[in-house]
One Martini backbone bead per residue (centre of mass of N, CA, C, O) as a GRO file, in nm:
protein
  151
    1MET     BB    1   0.097   0.036   0.021
    2THR     BB    2   0.046   0.374  -0.042
    3SER     BB    3   0.099   0.686   0.001
    4ALA     BB    4  -0.018   0.999  -0.081
    5ASP     BB    5   0.290   1.119  -0.142
    6GLU     BB    6   0.323   0.895  -0.342
    7PRO     BB    7   0.394   0.809  -0.645
    8VAL     BB    8   0.211   0.663  -0.905
    9ASP     BB    9   0.284   0.409  -1.128
   10THR     BB   10   0.094   0.372  -1.432
   11GLY     BB   11   0.249   0.379  -1.721
   12ALA     BB   12   0.189   0.627  -1.903
   13ARG     BB   13   0.463   0.695  -2.023
   14ALA     BB   14   0.512   0.422  -2.158
   15ARG     BB   15   0.265   0.446  -2.347
   16ARG     BB   16   0.344   0.718  -2.487
   17THR     BB   17   0.646   0.610  -2.593
   18ARG     BB   18   0.531   0.395  -2.754
   19ARG     BB   19   0.595   0.276  -3.060
   20PRO     BB   20   0.469   0.220  -3.347
   21ARG     BB   21   0.419  -0.057  -3.567
   22PRO     BB   22   0.442  -0.205  -3.851
   23LEU     BB   23   0.334  -0.479  -4.026
   24GLU     BB   24   0.529  -0.393  -4.255
   25PRO     BB   25   0.805  -0.342  -4.405
   26PHE     BB   26   1.028  -0.099  -4.520
   27ASP     BB   27   1.175   0.111  -4.701
   28ARG     BB   28   1.352   0.390  -4.696
   29ARG     BB   29   1.120   0.606  -4.732
   30GLY     BB   30   0.904   0.477  -4.554
   31GLN     BB   31   1.076   0.473  -4.297
   32ALA     BB   32   1.122   0.779  -4.278
   33LEU     BB   33   0.827   0.859  -4.252
   34TRP     BB   34   0.747   0.690  -4.008
   35ARG     BB   35   0.958   0.819  -3.815
   36ALA     BB   36   0.860   1.121  -3.854
   37ILE     BB   37   0.575   1.043  -3.726
   38ALA     BB   38   0.550   0.781  -3.536
   39GLY     BB   39   0.862   0.834  -3.406
   40ALA     BB   40   0.815   1.107  -3.294
   41VAL     BB   41   0.993   1.295  -3.038
   42HIS     BB   42   1.033   1.459  -2.770
   43PRO     BB   43   1.270   1.524  -2.536
   44GLU     BB   44   1.068   1.412  -2.308
   45GLY     BB   45   0.918   1.153  -2.480
   46ASP     BB   46   0.693   1.260  -2.632
   47PRO     BB   47   0.483   1.252  -2.873
   48VAL     BB   48   0.410   1.441  -3.144
   49TYR     BB   49   0.217   1.213  -3.250
   50VAL     BB   50  -0.127   1.098  -3.215
   51LEU     BB   51  -0.246   0.795  -3.340
   52ARG     BB   52  -0.479   0.627  -3.465
   53PRO     BB   53  -0.533   0.327  -3.608
   54ASP     BB   54  -0.642   0.446  -3.877
   55GLU     BB   55  -0.401   0.642  -3.919
   56LEU     BB   56  -0.180   0.427  -3.928
   57GLN     BB   57  -0.287   0.295  -4.187
   58VAL     BB   58  -0.250   0.542  -4.368
   59LEU     BB   59   0.051   0.574  -4.322
   60GLU     BB   60   0.136   0.294  -4.418
   61SER     BB   61   0.029   0.323  -4.703
   62ALA     BB   62   0.204   0.567  -4.783
   63CYS     BB   63   0.477   0.428  -4.745
   64HIS     BB   64   0.429   0.199  -4.952
   65GLN     BB   65   0.378   0.383  -5.195
   66LEU     BB   66   0.662   0.514  -5.200
   67ASP     BB   67   0.815   0.247  -5.236
   68ARG     BB   68   0.684   0.163  -5.504
   69ALA     BB   69   0.772   0.411  -5.662
   70ASP     BB   70   1.074   0.361  -5.631
   71ARG     BB   71   1.082   0.081  -5.768
   72LEU     BB   72   0.979   0.174  -6.041
   73MET     BB   73   1.206   0.387  -6.092
   74ALA     BB   74   1.437   0.182  -6.081
   75GLU     BB   75   1.349   0.028  -6.333
   76VAL     BB   76   1.367   0.265  -6.525
   77ASP     BB   77   1.663   0.332  -6.474
   78ALA     BB   78   1.768   0.051  -6.567
   79ALA     BB   79   1.657   0.094  -6.865
   80GLY     BB   80   1.740   0.416  -6.945
   81THR     BB   81   1.424   0.492  -6.988
   82THR     BB   82   1.092   0.654  -7.020
   83MET     BB   83   1.059   0.506  -7.284
   84THR     BB   84   0.828   0.333  -7.513
   85PRO     BB   85   0.680   0.129  -7.720
   86GLY     BB   86   0.406   0.138  -7.891
   87SER     BB   87   0.156  -0.004  -8.084
   88ALA     BB   88   0.271   0.189  -8.343
   89GLY     BB   89   0.591   0.257  -8.257
   90GLN     BB   90   0.576   0.472  -8.072
   91GLN     BB   91   0.667   0.696  -7.827
   92VAL     BB   92   0.614   0.629  -7.480
   93LEU     BB   93   0.537   0.638  -7.170
   94ASP     BB   94   0.612   0.469  -6.915
   95GLY     BB   95   0.392   0.318  -6.699
   96ARG     BB   96   0.572   0.339  -6.440
   97VAL     BB   97   0.570   0.645  -6.421
   98THR     BB   98   0.270   0.686  -6.385
   99GLU     BB   99   0.240   0.502  -6.135
  100ALA     BB  100   0.434   0.661  -5.957
  101ARG     BB  101   0.276   0.923  -5.958
  102LEU     BB  102   0.014   0.805  -5.837
  103LEU     BB  103   0.146   0.714  -5.572
  104GLU     BB  104   0.232   0.995  -5.481
  105VAL     BB  105  -0.051   1.118  -5.477
  106ALA     BB  106  -0.175   0.915  -5.278
  107ALA     BB  107   0.017   0.974  -5.044
  108ARG     BB  108  -0.043   1.274  -5.019
  109GLY     BB  109  -0.347   1.236  -4.960
  110ALA     BB  110  -0.313   1.069  -4.704
  111LEU     BB  111  -0.154   1.283  -4.545
  112LEU     BB  112  -0.370   1.504  -4.559
  113ALA     BB  113  -0.592   1.334  -4.410
  114LEU     BB  114  -0.444   1.354  -4.127
  115LYS     BB  115  -0.400   1.650  -4.032
  116LEU     BB  116  -0.119   1.750  -3.964
  117PRO     BB  117   0.064   1.937  -3.781
  118ASP     BB  118   0.293   2.168  -3.776
  119VAL     BB  119   0.626   2.134  -3.659
  120VAL     BB  120   0.859   2.287  -3.474
  121ALA     BB  121   1.181   2.280  -3.475
  122GLY     BB  122   1.305   2.309  -3.148
  123ALA     BB  123   1.085   2.322  -2.969
  124ALA     BB  124   0.986   2.334  -2.622
  125GLY     BB  125   0.733   2.207  -2.760
  126PRO     BB  126   0.422   2.176  -2.878
  127ALA     BB  127   0.457   2.344  -3.188
  128THR     BB  128   0.318   2.509  -3.426
  129LEU     BB  129   0.360   2.690  -3.700
  130ARG     BB  130   0.134   2.891  -3.638
  131GLU     BB  131   0.230   2.967  -3.356
  132HIS     BB  132   0.508   3.065  -3.439
  133GLN     BB  133   0.409   3.289  -3.633
  134ALA     BB  134   0.239   3.446  -3.427
  135ASN     BB  135   0.473   3.510  -3.232
  136ALA     BB  136   0.651   3.656  -3.437
  137ALA     BB  137   0.446   3.878  -3.513
  138ALA     BB  138   0.403   3.995  -3.232
  139ALA     BB  139   0.698   4.072  -3.187
  140ARG     BB  140   0.735   4.254  -3.436
  141TRP     BB  141   0.493   4.451  -3.383
  142GLY     BB  142   0.580   4.536  -3.098
  143ARG     BB  143   0.851   4.677  -3.193
  144SER     BB  144   0.710   4.870  -3.428
  145GLY     BB  145   0.422   4.987  -3.308
  146GLY     BB  146   0.225   4.763  -3.464
  147GLY     BB  147   0.212   4.714  -3.758
  148PRO     BB  148   0.389   4.605  -4.035
  149ARG     BB  149   0.463   4.937  -4.096
  150GLY     BB  150   0.472   5.104  -3.819
  151ASP     BB  151   0.194   5.269  -3.734
   0.00000   0.00000   0.00000
């Protein structure tokens, strides 16, 4: 039994800092994106972003899409050209280039759907880019005596 003045370790911090893991491994770019979002932590150990399970699935899908786009472009690079003969003998864009672009667009859309706030690097706590810009504007206008033109 603990006394009222002793802190009770509920394991909340351990749960907060436990990083989610993807179901399938990623290649280089997918891994980098996953770490930047799902694995990002503040210096205090708290996660930068807390994602629900459905959001983690969206993020995982975006990471895999970027990896597939990279693999397709590696195949195109190995072939040495982005063009290929069409059905009538004309040169057409390799379908892998188009598919890679579509995968990039799909990944971007998935990331936008997450509606993650921009986080200012090096901030002393969870600060969004908008908060950082508002603080900077207030400080600038405060020094200049009013509005942005110094009115």
